[in-house]
N, C-alpha and C positions, 0 to 999 in steps of 0.2 A: 503495500501503499502506498506508504515513502519513498520508492522506488517513482512511482505512478507519479504525486505530488513532484517532486526535484525534478522529472521532467516536464509534468506541463509545465512549471516556475521556470525554466528556460524558455519555454516558447509565449508564453505571456509577457514578456518583456519589455519595460514602456523603452524607449528611442529616446534617446540624451542629444540631442544637439552643442556641439558647441561649435566655436572658430577653428579655422588651420590652423591656427597658428598663436602663444602663448604672447604674441605681442603686442595684441589687442590691446585701446585704450578706453574706456568706456567715453559715451559718447557726452559732451558739454556745452554749455549754454552758446559758448562760446561757434560753434562747427552751426548755427539757425539762422538760415538770410533775413535779412532787412527789410523789411516791409517795404513795395515800389509806392504800394495807391493808398489810398485814405481806408480806413475803415471802414465809414459808412459809406463812400463808392464803392465796396465789396459785398457790403450788408445790404442794401437795392439791389440788387444786380440778383446775389440769392433770391433775395424774397421775391424779387416780381416776375425770373426763374420757379419757382417751387411756389408763388400761387398760382402761375398758367397752371402747373403741372395737376396742384389741387383740382385747379377750373375743368382741366380735362377728366379728371378720376370724375367728380363728380355727373358730370354729363352724361360716362360715360356709363354712371352706378343707374343714373335715374334712366337711360336708355332701358338697358338691362331688365329693369326695372317694368319698364311698360310692359316690350317683350314677353318678356313673363307673366303677367296680369292677361296679359293679349292672349294666350296661345295656352294657358293653364286652366280645365276647367277647377272652377274651387267648392262644387257640388253643389251648384243651386239648385237653385228650383226649376223641375223638368216642363216647362210650358207647352211644349210642343204635347208632353204624353195628356194633357191635362184636357178637358171640355174644355170650350167655351161657350155655356146652352144660357 
């Protein structure tokens, strides 16, 4: 029983990733780039893009719901089977 557990342990070993050489230094704040545009300009551009994506999603969802509502029978009253006398 113990042999089987040891063999299974070798198969389930977690992979470890390391640097190729031990000379790698940890990154520091000096390696970051300097901003080239004002943050407000970038923020407004991103908001415009994301709001357009949100609007497209809402329109797509609404169209999907309309098609679903018109194509699925929800078990309404079967007027064609009732007598109209």
